[in-house]
Every structure is written in structure tokens, then in C-alpha cells.
N, C-alpha and C positions, 0 to 999 in steps of 0.2 A: 930597383921594387919592382917592374913586371917580369925580371928575370926570376925573382922570387916566388913570382904569384904562379908562372909556366911551370917550375920544377916543383911546386907542392900540386897544381891541379894535373900533373902529368902522372902523380902517385893514385889520385882516386881510381876508385871504379867506374866502369861506365854508368850512369844513373847517380852517381855521388854528389852529396852538395858541398858544396866549398863558399865557406862564409869570411866574413870579417866585421871590424870594426872600423870608427874613426875615416869613415867615407868624407864627414866636412873638412877632414883635412885635405889639402892642396895637394899634396905628394900621393896620397893612398888613394884621392879621387883621379886623377893623372893616369898612375896606375893600372886602376882596376878598369878603367873607360877604355885606355889603349887595349887591354889584355881582351876586353870583351868585344872589341870593334876587331881585332885582328881575327878572334876566334867566331865572329859571329853567333855570340852569345846573348842569351836572355838576362838582364840583371834586375835584380829584385833591390829594394831599397826602404828601408823603413826608420821613420825617428824614434830613437830609445828615449826621449825627453829631454831635459834642459840640463845641463850639468855646467856651471861654474859661469849662468848668462847666457849660454847660447847653447843652441839645439846638434845633440849629436846622433849621427845616423849608424844602421848597423847596412850590412851588404851580402847578397850572396848570388851562387849561382849554380843551374844543374850541369853536369858532366853529361854532354851530348854521347849518343852512340857511338856516332860516329863524327871525325874533325881533328881540328890541328892539334897537338901536344898530347895525340894518346899515348 
């Protein structure tokens, strides 16, 4: 999943917004956290409310002007 994130991220223009959902799922959280750490990015997270009795979360990052995966 980290590979998928890096492939999509590489297609963004500098300063572009990259986002997703299901951050509360362990696989998604692990992949996003690893990518953000590797690329030294700021991660933003916000709850989208409750679905089927549990909170759900969206995540987003901004593509830096310079950095890995450009």
C-alpha cells in the first residue's frame, strides 16, 4: 500500500493536495504513517463522524516543493 501512495503522490504537482479516507483502518494508517515519515511530510487527520458505531477519519498531505518522490 505504501507503493500505491508513492506512485499517486509522484503524479501530483508541487503544492498539490493528496488525501484519502479510512485512516482508522490499520493497513491504511500504517501505510500513510510510513509514507509521511519517509518523506518528512505533515499529516492532517479529521474525523468524518461515526459509521456503524465507530469513528471514521480522513487524512491529507500537501506535496512539498522539494523532497523524495518528486
